[in-house]
N, C-alpha and C positions, 0 to 999 in steps of 0.2 A: 523554464524546456520541456516538464512533465507536460502542463500545460500545451503550448502551443504544441504537441506532438496530439496531445488530446484529441484536441478541436482538430488537426492534422486529417486526424481517423473519425472524425468526423462525429468525437463526443458533445454533447447540447452544452450549452452556455453556463446551465440551469443546473445539470449538474455535476460542472465542471467549478461552477460554486458554492454548490454545497456538500462538497468530499472534504472541509474542516468541520463539519457539524451530520454527518452521516449516518451515525446512532439516530437521531434524534427527523431526519430528511425518510421519508418515505420511497423516496425515488429508487430507492439502491434494492436490489431482488438481496433472497435470502440467498444465493451463490456470493453474492456481491458482498456481502456483509460478513458473510464467514471469510472468504480473502481479507477484507480489511480488520477484521478482527486479530487474525491468525497474526495478519504484519503489525500495527501493530504491537501485538504482544509482543514478537520474533526482536522491533526496533528495543523496545521496553524490557524485555530480556535480564538485565539484571534485577528488576523488581520481585518480578514473580516467576519467572519462569516462564510458559507457556501453557495456562489453564488447561487442566481437566478437560473443560467446557470447552472452551473454544479448540484445542484439540479433533474433539467429538464432532461438531460442528464443522469444520471442517471435513470429516472427516465424512461428511453427510454427502456434503457437495463435489467433494475431488476425489481422484481417487489414488490414490496411489502414488504414479508417478507426477499427477498435476501438485500435488504436494509441496514434493519434492522437489518442484521445477515452481510451484511458488514464494520458498522458503530458501531455493537461491536466488533466486529474481531479487527479495526483500532484502539478503544480506547484499549483494552487488550492488544493490539502489543503498546499503548504507556506509557504507563501504565506499563507491563514490565523495556520498554526506563528506563522510567525516575525513577524506582526502583533500574537500572541495574547505572547509570549515578551518583544518587548520595548516590551511596554503593563504587564508585569505579571499577566499570566493563567495559572492553573496551573491546569494538572487538575484536570476537577471541580468549575470555579465554573459550572458552569453544570448548572443543575439540568431533567430533559425535563420 
């Protein structure tokens, strides 16, 4: 679902395919890396909270309003994913 949306918005196949290895892939900007690190930390928040270095890096690249919007977006997606998992949905069950 999200990759189909990314394609429609003009994202390249290369960057879509490298999303899973964003830490190793040079195709992502520092701002994107900060967003991805924050996304990972918020998604796995029960493991270690949001580490200070992740928070500090995000604050370098996002205004307070953007930071809040990013956290809300991550939480909305995580919530939908949890509902999908709990109701037996699976990746690819949505047609675009």
